MARVEX-583125 format. One record per residue: residue in three letters; chain; x, y negated, z of N, C-alpha, C in turn. Coordinates in steps of 0.001 Angstrom, whole numbers, plus 500000, padded with zeros to 6 digits. Example, Ala and Ser with C-alpha at 12.3 -4.5 7.8 and 13.67 -1.06 7.14 Angstrom:
% MARVEX-583125
ala,A,513190,505690,507800,512300,504500,507800,513200,503300,507800
ser,A,512850,502250,507080,513670,501060,507140,512900,499970,507870
***
This chain:
% MARVEX-583125
met,A,495486,544289,741069,495765,545615,741622,494482,546420,741770
ser,A,493407,545772,742192,492158,546508,742391,491565,546960,741058
val,A,491851,546210,739974,491365,546627,738654,492061,547914,738231
ala,A,493350,548009,738494,494097,549218,738150,493571,550412,738934
ile,A,493251,550214,740187,492705,551302,741000,491334,551725,740477
ala,A,490521,550770,740055,489200,551093,739511,489331,551876,738207
val,A,490256,551472,737332,490469,552189,736075,490985,553597,736355
leu,A,491914,553727,737285,492451,555037,737645,491362,555937,738208
ala,A,490516,555400,739064,489423,556189,739634,488444,556628,738551
ala,A,488152,555755,737591,487238,556115,736502,487836,557226,735639
leu,A,489123,557124,735325,489763,558159,734513,489807,559496,735246
leu,A,490113,559468,736530,490133,560709,737300,488737,561312,737398
gly,A,487733,560465,737550,486360,560953,737615,485933,561603,736312
leu,A,486256,560969,735184,485903,561548,733889,486659,562849,733638
thr,A,487924,562904,734061,488700,564127,733902,488108,565251,734744
gly,A,487753,564931,735978,487125,565932,736843,485800,566413,736288
leu,A,485013,565497,735754,483732,565873,735155,483947,566774,733939
gly,A,484940,566479,733137,485237,567312,731973,485675,568713,732358
val,A,486530,568826,733358,486984,570139,733825,485819,570920,734417
tyr,A,484962,570243,735188,483797,570903,735778,482849,571395,734691
thr,A,482635,570580,733653,481736,570973,732568,482323,572130,731759
ala,A,483638,572130,731557,484272,573157,730734,484393,574489,731458
phe,A,484679,574470,732756,484983,575707,733468,484015,576033,734593
gly,A,483158,575098,734968,482223,575319,736064,480947,575997,735599
pro,A,479920,575992,736434,478638,576616,736089,478004,576093,734798
pro,A,478145,574791,734437,477525,574343,733176,478142,574980,731932
ser,A,479305,575621,732059,479964,576191,730883,479176,577355,730295
lys,A,478274,577951,731068,477466,579051,730547,476502,578569,729465
asn,A,476171,577279,729452,475253,576738,728455,475963,576275,727187
leu,A,477307,576292,727192,478053,575836,726023,478130,576952,724984
asp,A,478038,576586,723708,478155,577550,722619,479542,577456,721996
asp,A,480064,578601,721566,481340,578629,720859,481059,578685,719360
pro,A,481379,577616,718612,481066,577620,717180,481795,578714,716407
phe,A,482953,579160,716887,483678,580215,716198,482975,581560,716352
asp,A,482332,581787,717497,481567,583016,717681,480283,583000,716863
asp,A,479707,581827,716652,478444,581713,715919,478639,581831,714414
his,A,479856,581590,713932,480098,581560,712483,480510,582946,712005
glu,A,479839,583424,710974,480178,584724,710384,480749,584504,708988
asp,A,481876,585148,708707,482465,585046,707360,482026,586223,706522
***
């Protein structure tokens, strides 16, 4: 049971980190490849 809780906590932590990186203050440093590409 404790292994399942540890796996769940790790997945929630990674999901939270991903959302924070995508929409939080670090998102200003991300580049959009579609904006950088000119046809």
